[in-house]
C-alpha positions, -999 to +999 in steps of 0.1 A: -070+183-572-100+184-549-093+183-512-106+155-490-099+153-453-089+118-443-080+100-411-044+105-400-021+075-405-010+051-377+025+062-370+048+034-357+079+045-339+107+022-326+135+023-351+163+046-345+176+047-381+160+047-416+134+020-424+145+003-457+122-026-462+087-037-453+069-070-458+034-082-449+024-118-441-007-133-458-038-134-437-036-161-410-061-173-383-044-148-360-046-119-384-018-106-405+016-092-395+041-066-407+079-069-404+103-040-410+140-039-417+161-009-406+197+003-406+196+001-368+202-037-371+169-047-354+140-060-375+106-055-358+074-074-359+040-056-357+003-063-359-004-055-396-038-040-389-031-018-358+006-013-361+011-024-325+046-036-317+049-073-311+086-079-308+122-071-319+146-096-335+180-090-319+212-106-332+225-087-362+256-065-359+250-044-390+223-027-410+194-050-420+185-044-456+157-069-462+132-090-442+102-113-449+077-136-432+066-170-443+030-175-453+020-187-418+039-159-401+057-185-380+092-178-392+110-147-404+142-141-424+165-111-426+195-100-447+222-078-432+254-058-438+271-080-412+276-106-440+248-129-428+212-138-433+192-151-403+162-173-399+141-164-369+113-179-349+086-153-353+067-165-322+097-163-297+122-140-315+149-166-313+175-171-340+169-205-356+199-204-379+225-179-393+236-183-429+271-168-434+281-149-465+313-133-477+298-099-483+268-077-475+234-094-480+208-071-495+178-093-502+160-124-489+127-143-497+109-174-486+098-199-513+060-204-516+063-239-500+085-224-472+112-250-477+137-227-493+153-193-485+167-172-514+194-146-507+214-121-527+238-092-522+272-076-530+288-110-539+267-110-571+256-145-563+221-159-557+220-185-530+192-210-523+193-225-488+174-257-479+156-249-446+151-286-439+189-289-439+202-255-428+238-267-423+241-280-458+259-259-485+235-237-505+229-239-542+246-210-559+237-191-591+265-167-600+257-150-633+243-118-619+258-087-637+262-068-605+253-067-568+218-081-561+193-055-550+159-075-549+149-111-551+115-129-554+099-163-563+076-168-592+056-196-609+052-218-578+089-216-570+100-225-605+113-191-614+134-165-596+134-128-603+162-105-593+174-070-599+209-054-597+220-023-580+246-017-607+227-023-639+192-018-653+167-046-660+149-074-641+163-109-646+142-141-645+160-174-637+149-209-643+154-226-609+162-261-624+188-250-649+201-219-631+200-200-664+185-166-673+153-171-693+142-135-697+154-100-690+128-072-685+146-041-698+146-009-677+166+023-682+178+025-646+185-001-619+153-016-604+150-005-568+117-023-560+102-055-575+069-071-563+049-100-576+012-094-573-009-116-549-026-133-578+007-139-596-005-119-627+018-088-625+053-078-616+055-043-603+089-025-606+103+009-598+134+023-616+145+059-619+114+080-619+091+054-635+068+026-623+062-004-646+038-033-647+048-065-664+029-096-674+042-123-650+035-151-674+044-137-708+068-110-695+054-083-717+052-047-705+016-039-696+018-004-683+045+022-676+041+056-659+066+083-654+066+103-622+080+138-615+106+125-590+127+095-583+107+065-572+122+040-547+093+017-542+059+009-557+031-016-548-001-028-566-034-030-547-038-068-542-076-073-542-089-054-573-056-043-589-071-009-598-047+013-578-011+014-570+011+034-547+046+049-552+070+069-531+105+082-531+127+113-527+098+138-525+089+123-491+052+118-501+032+086-507+012+089-540-018+069-549-025+064-587-052+048-608-038+017-624-056+020-657-050+057-664-020+066-643-039+096-628-029+106-593-059+102-571-043+108-537-012+121-519-003+114-483+021+137-466+037+132-432+072+116-436+101+139-430+125+120-452+126+100-485+102+071-486+123+039-491+096+012-491+059+007-496+037-023-493-001-030-495-017-051-468-028-086-480-065-074-480-057-041-497-076-020-472-044-003-460-008+002-470+025+009-451+054+032-458+089+032-444+111+063-445+145+078-439+129+095-408+128+061-390+090+058-388+065+034-404+031+049-413+000+028-420-025+045-442-061+035-448-072+033-485-102+054-493-130+045-518-120+047-555-130+079-572-125+100-541-092+119-538-071+113-508-050+141-494-035+141-459-022+177-461-044+188-432-049+156-413-023+164-387-025+202-386-063+210-388-081+219-356-117+226-348-126+262-356-099+267-383-117+251-412-122+284-430-086+294-425-075+260-437-096+263-468-083+297-476-047+286-472-052+255-494-068+277-521-039+301-518-013+274-520-029+258-550-033+291-569+003+300-562+014+266-573-005+270-606+010+304-612+046+292-608+040+261-629+032+283-659+067+299-658+102+286-660+114+276-625+148+284-613+165+289-579+157+326-575+120+322-586+116+293-561+129+315-533+106+343-542+076+319-545+083+305-510+086+339-494+054+351-510+036+321-497+050+326-462+039+363-461+004+355-474-001+326-450+007+348-420-018+375-432-046+350-438-045+337-402-039+371-385-072+374-367-078+337-359-065+339-323-089+367-315-120+346-323-129+343-286-137+380-284-153+387-318-188+403-319-215+377-328-234+404-348-209+419-371-178+397-365-156+427-355-130+425-328-144+439-295-128+447-262-134+424-233-160+440-210-147+440-175-169+466-159-199+461-137-232+473-152-256+493-130-289+508-137-305+537-119-318+515-091-284+500-084-265+469-094-284+446-118-258+424-134-235+413-106-236+406-069-219+437-058-239+443-026-240+476-009-204+476+003-183+493-024-151+476-011-167+442-011-182+449-046-148+459-060-131+428-045-157+405-062-154+424-094-116+422-094-116+385-086-140+378-115-121+399-139-088+383-129-103+348-133-117+357-168-084+372-178-064+342-167-088+318-185-086+339-216-048+341-215-046+303-211-069+298-241-051+324-261-017+307-254-030+273-264-046+287-296-013+305-304+006+272-300-019+253-322-017+281-348+021+281-347+023+243-352-003+245-380+015+272-400+048+256-395+034+224-411+022+246-440+056+262-444+072+228-444+048+217-472+059+248-492+096+239-487+088+203-497+071+216-528+101+237-537+124+207-532+102+185-553+103+210-582+140+213-580+143+175-581+119+174-610+141+198-629+171+177-619+156+145-633+147+163-666+184+167-673+200+134-684+235+145-674+225+156-639+205+123-636+236+103-645+256+123-619+229+117-594+230+079-600+268+080-596+265+100-564+239+075-550+263+047-559+292+065-542+271+071-511+261+034-510+297+024-514+307+048-486+281+033-464+294-002-473+330+010-464+317+025-432+302-009-423+334-027-431+353-001-410+330-007-381+335-044-384+373-039-386+373-016-356+353-042-336+377-069-348+407-048-339+394-043-303+389-081-301+424-089-313+440-063-291+423-079-261+435-113-272+471-100-277+470-085-242+458-118-229+486-137-247+512-112-234+500-116-199+501-154-203+537-153-216+548-130-187+533-155-163+551-184-181+584-166-181+581-157-144+573-194-136+603-204-157+627-180-139+614-193-105+620-229-116+656-220-128+664-204-095+651-234-077+672-257-099+703-236-093+698-238-056+694-276-058+725-279-080+745-258-056+734-280-027+743-311-046+777-298-056+784-289-020+774-324-009+796-339-036+827-319-025+820-329+011 
């Protein structure tokens, strides 16, 4: 793949735990906005174009799995592991209403007319809430084969689509009858489902494949297999000629919609990519990762390859070194791809790359004292030059002591400046090569994952492992809730005990007072 230097992405920090969902608003008179869901329990609202933080929605007590904005970006919704979905005022950040559930809520979506909110989760029930009557009981559709992973509206709010975390396929429901009208079959559970902006296509990600379906006739239009597990995919909304996909290899890939050819690869995340979404105008796209960051990438012109492998590591003056290293990495990658890859070979490949990378950049830090004529390394000249008539190149004067003092001060200043420059260049070089070594390690990991996914048995074990991990996280959330409830009840029990002690004390005091009165009365009677 040809290399193309691109602008580094906008990196949005703020979340303390993995980012698991992203959603753009349509373009409004005030621009467009991006909302993010994270396991840190605080959805965040940002300017969709610049990534600037606008506000944080505070109120959930568990991981937030899904979030969305209405088409005017006035209200927001979120689905959480604290057994609730919340409706927010996107202008003030206030909670407008909290919709209680009996289990973890994984997905939520506004209807096109903004009158309804659709939710789904571990209860295996789809719920439709009337936002004009938020206190009213929701309409329930309970024929889901497993826990609900994703939900969306289709056909002007006449159809609902949902996927399950326990079974493959995408199910389409008729809103009026509450019945399934179509099942779009997939081999693995659908982890991402998106309806295109023009309503023509449904984009899904399952296992290691990305599929595009006709949203009106429900036929499979395109299907592309990727070399690693894909967690999310999104179709470019304006022209529909490109799509993005990301997953466990930590990269954001750009593909040609018509051919499936990879035309770009953006590197920068330090963990699996959980969610991807194009901006409403298609000029950029956002990615959310296990590393807790959101990155907003600009989309380059079609026909030009995008690669951000040097966007964050390249410095002025190292273009030649960068080019050599890129060529070396590509050539080594091609060599290893021609042979069977196993654990030992991967380790050897990584070590060879490391050694060669260090050799390539060996002389870079000495570029400040290279000869301009032949490029050889030369010693820094720190002697004063004199001709037969005396000093000609420095202001030595006639006093040898004065001349030596000036010479030493100049040499010391030059040496100090050189040492500072050398130190800064060494630091830059260190960071640059560390980034290259990280890319090599990611490449090794990606190949191992590719080999893993080529084995059906290992793939099944991986699916079961993912399910176990998800169940463990669910149990951890329940444990946290129980722990918090335990502390609350312990405090209440202590309060009740204190109250009973005070009541018993008052009772004893009254009994003593009554006994004294009775004794006085008996004495008076005897008298």
